[in-house]
Each structure stands twice: as structure tokens, then as C-alpha cells.
C-alpha beads as a LAMMPS data file, in Angstrom:
LAMMPS data file: protein, C-alpha beads

253 atoms
252 bonds

1 atom types
1 bond types

-500.0 500.0 xlo xhi
-500.0 500.0 ylo yhi
-500.0 500.0 zlo zhi

Masses

1 110.0

Atoms # bond

1 1 1 -0.033 -0.012 0.174
2 1 1 1.258 3.383 -1.119
3 1 1 1.425 5.948 1.671
4 1 1 -0.695 9.023 1.339
5 1 1 1.885 11.331 0.591
6 1 1 3.589 9.510 -2.287
7 1 1 2.281 11.647 -4.946
8 1 1 2.636 14.893 -2.841
9 1 1 5.225 17.263 -4.268
10 1 1 4.898 19.990 -1.478
11 1 1 2.363 21.615 0.673
12 1 1 0.765 24.999 1.012
13 1 1 0.331 26.421 4.811
14 1 1 -2.344 29.151 5.459
15 1 1 -2.498 31.270 8.385
16 1 1 -4.998 33.623 9.951
17 1 1 -4.317 34.938 13.525
18 1 1 -8.023 35.129 14.007
19 1 1 -9.200 37.715 16.434
20 1 1 -5.673 39.266 17.581
21 1 1 -5.905 42.712 17.595
22 1 1 -3.679 45.194 15.287
23 1 1 -0.799 45.589 14.537
24 1 1 -0.078 41.944 15.606
25 1 1 -3.080 40.457 13.336
26 1 1 -1.870 38.666 10.221
27 1 1 -2.097 36.305 7.336
28 1 1 0.428 34.426 5.642
29 1 1 0.437 31.787 2.544
30 1 1 3.682 29.584 2.653
31 1 1 4.017 27.234 -0.303
32 1 1 7.079 24.471 0.109
33 1 1 7.413 22.809 -3.194
34 1 1 9.694 19.640 -3.554
35 1 1 8.720 18.326 -6.906
36 1 1 12.014 18.652 -8.344
37 1 1 15.434 18.149 -7.028
38 1 1 15.075 21.617 -4.906
39 1 1 13.193 23.046 -2.253
40 1 1 11.435 26.058 -3.461
41 1 1 9.644 28.156 -1.011
42 1 1 7.133 30.828 -1.631
43 1 1 5.942 33.251 1.408
44 1 1 3.479 36.164 1.517
45 1 1 3.343 37.764 4.937
46 1 1 0.607 40.523 5.350
47 1 1 -0.481 42.365 8.516
48 1 1 -3.910 43.438 8.580
49 1 1 -6.206 45.656 10.021
50 1 1 -3.860 48.684 10.756
51 1 1 -5.670 51.350 8.828
52 1 1 -7.107 53.159 11.875
53 1 1 -3.779 52.829 13.839
54 1 1 -1.501 55.770 13.968
55 1 1 2.264 55.057 12.988
56 1 1 3.329 55.712 16.617
57 1 1 0.950 53.261 17.876
58 1 1 2.670 50.534 15.230
59 1 1 6.400 51.937 16.120
60 1 1 5.662 51.455 20.099
61 1 1 4.583 47.851 19.743
62 1 1 7.982 47.080 18.258
63 1 1 6.844 46.970 14.269
64 1 1 7.757 49.396 11.747
65 1 1 5.315 51.007 9.236
66 1 1 5.496 48.273 6.831
67 1 1 6.143 44.636 8.123
68 1 1 4.676 42.756 5.152
69 1 1 7.464 40.291 3.356
70 1 1 7.299 38.331 0.159
71 1 1 9.979 35.930 -0.533
72 1 1 10.477 32.920 -3.354
73 1 1 13.646 30.929 -3.498
74 1 1 15.319 27.916 -2.726
75 1 1 15.739 26.446 0.968
76 1 1 17.876 24.191 2.244
77 1 1 16.308 20.421 1.693
78 1 1 16.385 19.461 5.124
79 1 1 13.025 21.088 5.440
80 1 1 11.664 18.518 3.124
81 1 1 12.387 15.790 4.859
82 1 1 10.936 17.541 8.328
83 1 1 7.772 18.789 6.667
84 1 1 6.898 15.592 5.041
85 1 1 7.294 13.621 7.693
86 1 1 4.809 15.835 9.932
87 1 1 2.460 15.993 7.277
88 1 1 2.419 12.186 6.894
89 1 1 1.335 11.531 10.479
90 1 1 -1.105 14.722 10.883
91 1 1 -4.431 13.946 12.098
92 1 1 -7.226 16.116 10.727
93 1 1 -10.058 18.248 12.151
94 1 1 -13.156 20.345 10.776
95 1 1 -11.721 23.594 12.138
96 1 1 -12.441 26.408 9.970
97 1 1 -9.847 29.036 9.063
98 1 1 -12.113 31.823 9.709
99 1 1 -11.825 31.018 13.631
100 1 1 -7.939 31.628 13.288
101 1 1 -5.183 29.197 12.612
102 1 1 -3.416 26.991 10.067
103 1 1 -4.954 24.670 7.063
104 1 1 -2.820 22.905 5.071
105 1 1 -3.326 21.408 1.376
106 1 1 -0.936 19.198 -0.513
107 1 1 0.623 20.373 -3.625
108 1 1 0.065 17.619 -6.563
109 1 1 1.597 18.502 -10.261
110 1 1 2.046 21.916 -9.010
111 1 1 -1.649 22.279 -7.793
112 1 1 -2.702 22.756 -4.360
113 1 1 -5.652 20.271 -3.000
114 1 1 -8.614 21.001 -0.724
115 1 1 -7.574 22.612 2.556
116 1 1 -7.734 20.629 5.788
117 1 1 -7.189 21.791 9.311
118 1 1 -4.652 19.856 11.418
119 1 1 -5.534 18.940 14.878
120 1 1 -2.461 19.637 16.342
121 1 1 -2.633 23.519 15.346
122 1 1 0.134 24.552 18.042
123 1 1 2.579 22.156 16.566
124 1 1 2.112 23.261 13.090
125 1 1 2.291 27.019 13.986
126 1 1 5.447 26.331 15.636
127 1 1 6.948 24.641 12.541
128 1 1 5.489 27.008 10.247
129 1 1 7.635 29.803 12.162
130 1 1 10.420 27.703 11.992
131 1 1 10.237 27.713 8.343
132 1 1 9.470 31.164 7.981
133 1 1 12.712 31.923 10.172
134 1 1 14.610 29.711 7.822
135 1 1 13.697 32.057 5.118
136 1 1 14.499 35.297 6.891
137 1 1 18.014 33.718 7.433
138 1 1 18.168 32.665 3.679
139 1 1 17.086 36.049 2.653
140 1 1 19.483 37.711 4.644
141 1 1 16.294 39.707 6.502
142 1 1 17.746 38.171 9.828
143 1 1 20.868 36.793 11.101
144 1 1 20.843 33.667 12.958
145 1 1 20.303 33.950 16.703
146 1 1 23.179 33.146 19.095
147 1 1 22.901 32.885 23.117
148 1 1 26.181 33.758 24.884
149 1 1 26.624 31.934 28.286
150 1 1 29.392 32.469 30.796
151 1 1 30.023 30.078 33.743
152 1 1 32.016 31.799 36.563
153 1 1 33.764 29.383 39.252
154 1 1 36.629 30.079 41.765
155 1 1 38.659 28.237 39.340
156 1 1 38.133 29.474 35.904
157 1 1 35.676 31.951 33.502
158 1 1 33.983 29.324 30.650
159 1 1 32.627 31.470 27.749
160 1 1 30.187 29.373 25.240
161 1 1 27.314 30.091 22.801
162 1 1 24.668 28.474 20.978
163 1 1 23.746 29.367 17.541
164 1 1 20.606 28.542 15.854
165 1 1 20.777 28.243 12.018
166 1 1 16.975 27.896 10.870
167 1 1 18.460 27.891 7.299
168 1 1 19.858 24.616 7.544
169 1 1 18.470 23.587 10.816
170 1 1 22.013 23.349 12.539
171 1 1 22.603 24.017 16.097
172 1 1 26.227 24.857 16.784
173 1 1 27.664 24.788 19.909
174 1 1 31.032 27.004 20.349
175 1 1 33.207 26.528 23.497
176 1 1 36.757 27.786 24.004
177 1 1 37.265 28.765 20.468
178 1 1 35.897 25.189 18.986
179 1 1 32.818 24.420 17.602
180 1 1 30.449 21.593 17.090
181 1 1 27.072 20.477 15.771
182 1 1 24.885 19.582 18.737
183 1 1 21.372 17.753 18.492
184 1 1 18.809 20.505 17.063
185 1 1 16.011 19.302 19.445
186 1 1 18.009 19.820 22.587
187 1 1 18.987 23.017 21.438
188 1 1 15.356 24.166 20.705
189 1 1 14.317 22.751 24.300
190 1 1 17.163 24.733 25.840
191 1 1 16.362 27.703 24.160
192 1 1 12.543 27.344 25.031
193 1 1 14.106 27.520 28.682
194 1 1 16.081 30.422 28.106
195 1 1 13.247 32.620 27.214
196 1 1 10.926 31.392 30.022
197 1 1 12.053 33.537 32.749
198 1 1 11.353 37.278 33.549
199 1 1 14.508 39.069 32.653
200 1 1 15.107 42.383 34.629
201 1 1 16.775 44.778 32.395
202 1 1 17.083 47.204 35.183
203 1 1 19.898 44.894 36.392
204 1 1 21.278 44.192 32.875
205 1 1 24.708 44.958 31.900
206 1 1 26.710 45.405 28.522
207 1 1 29.468 42.976 29.668
208 1 1 29.351 39.864 31.550
209 1 1 30.045 39.240 34.967
210 1 1 33.437 38.310 36.069
211 1 1 32.453 37.103 39.841
212 1 1 31.400 33.763 40.353
213 1 1 27.678 32.981 39.040
214 1 1 26.170 32.207 35.829
215 1 1 25.463 34.755 33.015
216 1 1 23.392 34.878 29.706
217 1 1 23.099 37.308 26.621
218 1 1 20.280 36.464 24.794
219 1 1 21.080 37.946 21.451
220 1 1 20.281 41.607 22.183
221 1 1 23.533 42.743 23.759
222 1 1 22.753 42.645 27.429
223 1 1 24.070 40.179 30.074
224 1 1 21.670 38.928 32.928
225 1 1 22.943 36.835 36.022
226 1 1 20.919 33.864 36.381
227 1 1 19.033 33.965 39.673
228 1 1 19.169 37.499 40.201
229 1 1 18.507 39.415 36.887
230 1 1 16.481 36.283 35.558
231 1 1 13.812 35.011 37.931
232 1 1 11.613 31.967 37.478
233 1 1 7.815 32.756 36.636
234 1 1 6.500 29.738 37.700
235 1 1 7.742 28.727 41.494
236 1 1 6.788 25.215 40.904
237 1 1 9.411 24.938 37.758
238 1 1 12.852 26.100 38.354
239 1 1 13.738 26.958 34.759
240 1 1 16.540 29.029 35.819
241 1 1 18.481 25.801 37.322
242 1 1 17.332 23.977 33.853
243 1 1 18.891 26.495 32.317
244 1 1 22.181 26.139 34.141
245 1 1 22.115 22.530 33.904
246 1 1 21.400 22.492 29.688
247 1 1 24.443 24.529 29.441
248 1 1 26.476 22.230 32.056
249 1 1 25.877 19.157 30.208
250 1 1 27.221 20.819 26.900
251 1 1 30.093 22.230 28.408
252 1 1 31.052 18.742 29.974
253 1 1 30.336 16.833 26.774

Bonds

1 1 1 2
2 1 2 3
3 1 3 4
4 1 4 5
5 1 5 6
6 1 6 7
7 1 7 8
8 1 8 9
9 1 9 10
10 1 10 11
11 1 11 12
12 1 12 13
13 1 13 14
14 1 14 15
15 1 15 16
16 1 16 17
17 1 17 18
18 1 18 19
19 1 19 20
20 1 20 21
21 1 21 22
22 1 22 23
23 1 23 24
24 1 24 25
25 1 25 26
26 1 26 27
27 1 27 28
28 1 28 29
29 1 29 30
30 1 30 31
31 1 31 32
32 1 32 33
33 1 33 34
34 1 34 35
35 1 35 36
36 1 36 37
37 1 37 38
38 1 38 39
39 1 39 40
40 1 40 41
41 1 41 42
42 1 42 43
43 1 43 44
44 1 44 45
45 1 45 46
46 1 46 47
47 1 47 48
48 1 48 49
49 1 49 50
50 1 50 51
51 1 51 52
52 1 52 53
53 1 53 54
54 1 54 55
55 1 55 56
56 1 56 57
57 1 57 58
58 1 58 59
59 1 59 60
60 1 60 61
61 1 61 62
62 1 62 63
63 1 63 64
64 1 64 65
65 1 65 66
66 1 66 67
67 1 67 68
68 1 68 69
69 1 69 70
70 1 70 71
71 1 71 72
72 1 72 73
73 1 73 74
74 1 74 75
75 1 75 76
76 1 76 77
77 1 77 78
78 1 78 79
79 1 79 80
80 1 80 81
81 1 81 82
82 1 82 83
83 1 83 84
84 1 84 85
85 1 85 86
86 1 86 87
87 1 87 88
88 1 88 89
89 1 89 90
90 1 90 91
91 1 91 92
92 1 92 93
93 1 93 94
94 1 94 95
95 1 95 96
96 1 96 97
97 1 97 98
98 1 98 99
99 1 99 100
100 1 100 101
101 1 101 102
102 1 102 103
103 1 103 104
104 1 104 105
105 1 105 106
106 1 106 107
107 1 107 108
108 1 108 109
109 1 109 110
110 1 110 111
111 1 111 112
112 1 112 113
113 1 113 114
114 1 114 115
115 1 115 116
116 1 116 117
117 1 117 118
118 1 118 119
119 1 119 120
120 1 120 121
121 1 121 122
122 1 122 123
123 1 123 124
124 1 124 125
125 1 125 126
126 1 126 127
127 1 127 128
128 1 128 129
129 1 129 130
130 1 130 131
131 1 131 132
132 1 132 133
133 1 133 134
134 1 134 135
135 1 135 136
136 1 136 137
137 1 137 138
138 1 138 139
139 1 139 140
140 1 140 141
141 1 141 142
142 1 142 143
143 1 143 144
144 1 144 145
145 1 145 146
146 1 146 147
147 1 147 148
148 1 148 149
149 1 149 150
150 1 150 151
151 1 151 152
152 1 152 153
153 1 153 154
154 1 154 155
155 1 155 156
156 1 156 157
157 1 157 158
158 1 158 159
159 1 159 160
160 1 160 161
161 1 161 162
162 1 162 163
163 1 163 164
164 1 164 165
165 1 165 166
166 1 166 167
167 1 167 168
168 1 168 169
169 1 169 170
170 1 170 171
171 1 171 172
172 1 172 173
173 1 173 174
174 1 174 175
175 1 175 176
176 1 176 177
177 1 177 178
178 1 178 179
179 1 179 180
180 1 180 181
181 1 181 182
182 1 182 183
183 1 183 184
184 1 184 185
185 1 185 186
186 1 186 187
187 1 187 188
188 1 188 189
189 1 189 190
190 1 190 191
191 1 191 192
192 1 192 193
193 1 193 194
194 1 194 195
195 1 195 196
196 1 196 197
197 1 197 198
198 1 198 199
199 1 199 200
200 1 200 201
201 1 201 202
202 1 202 203
203 1 203 204
204 1 204 205
205 1 205 206
206 1 206 207
207 1 207 208
208 1 208 209
209 1 209 210
210 1 210 211
211 1 211 212
212 1 212 213
213 1 213 214
214 1 214 215
215 1 215 216
216 1 216 217
217 1 217 218
218 1 218 219
219 1 219 220
220 1 220 221
221 1 221 222
222 1 222 223
223 1 223 224
224 1 224 225
225 1 225 226
226 1 226 227
227 1 227 228
228 1 228 229
229 1 229 230
230 1 230 231
231 1 231 232
232 1 232 233
233 1 233 234
234 1 234 235
235 1 235 236
236 1 236 237
237 1 237 238
238 1 238 239
239 1 239 240
240 1 240 241
241 1 241 242
242 1 242 243
243 1 243 244
244 1 244 245
245 1 245 246
246 1 246 247
247 1 247 248
248 1 248 249
249 1 249 250
250 1 250 251
251 1 251 252
252 1 252 253
């Protein structure tokens, strides 16, 4: 028996943010075509309902006056494997895109079939965001994210960093001027932990600390001390300690 995606030459992902207000509300259409030996991605991203907003209201939320984005070009073929595996195991719901969320359609011979909504909306939204980030890096719209970490003990100061290359889905760990590729999912989970606590920018510094402790810089140039400037949001979940453990494991490998 042939698998359901044997004839699928790509997929189209369409997203509507639903009732989220502007300037955050947006829609996008992401086409991934692997019918030939290359993966061709096409993205149309449009922010909606901004007509009644003043420009200052948009800028104050961290946006620009025009955040729409278009792209058509090659992506690293690794994303074909990731997307097609996920598509093969997807279960479907009767959800309507007017409610907000994602719908998918298969590409066959260059044409998109009927749209269907996956049950696991959160997983597909995160996966689509990963592909969009890969597009941003491939098009040079954004640089890969690098998170720097410093561990200071009585004996030594250790500097290391993780760089997330979404363009080719490769996570690189750098320690003492040497770098190695690490497990992508491990790096993703560690970065989720990194961005889960509260960061007190009143205590942040532009240089890493030199006294005993652990310090982190999340790509914006500001260093925070774990446990002082980085505080757990949930008292039942020690994200700060898990961040320390995650980097400690990489340092000791």
C-alpha cells in the first residue's frame, strides 16, 4: 500500500491570526514545493487591519510602518524531510480558518488540493514559524540567533554560545574557540527554557559578569545574571536551574 503522501510534491500552509488585534494581526501563505530536486519556498506575509492605527501606535509595539514580507527562492532540502514526515502523521479536524489558525493543502503536479485543518494547531504553527525563520535567514532579512553564556567559578571563567541556524536546521555550540554541531531538538528545548523566565533589564549590563555565577546574553547585547536578573515565572518550575544544567551538560561533553 502506498503512503498517502507518495504523490505529494509539496504543501501549502495558510495561517490567519484570527481575533488578535492589530498591529499583531496577520495572515500568511507559505508554499513548499519539492517536485524537483530542489525545495522552492514561496511566502506571502501580510499584517492586517492597521488602517485605523497611528504610526506611533505601530512603532511602540516594536513593529515598523511596513512589516509585510514576500519571498520566493530555494530553501535547504532538510526542511522537505521535516515537513513531509510531519504531514504524513497529521490528523485532521473540521476547524474553519475563519476561526483563526492553520490549514494545509497538498501540492500535486503543481496544484494545491483542498485545504484541511490539522488537529495539532500549536505544533504546525511552531513548525511554520521555524520555516519562516529559515526563510528570513536565507534571504538575509535576519541573522541566526546566538545566545552567549558565561560560567564563572572559583577556578575559571568559561564562555560558550549556541547559534541556531534555521536556514539549514543546524545548532552549533562554541566553547573555547572550538565549535561542534549539537542535537537540534536539544538546542530548541534549551532555548525555550532560556526565554521562559523574567529578565530584569534594570539589572542588566553590557558586559558579562566576572564574579562567581552564571550569566546569559540572549542576542540583544545585554547580560543577565541567572538567579538575580533572571527570575522564574512559575515557582513550581525551576527554569533558571534547568538553563544552568542545560549549558553545563554541553560544557562537560
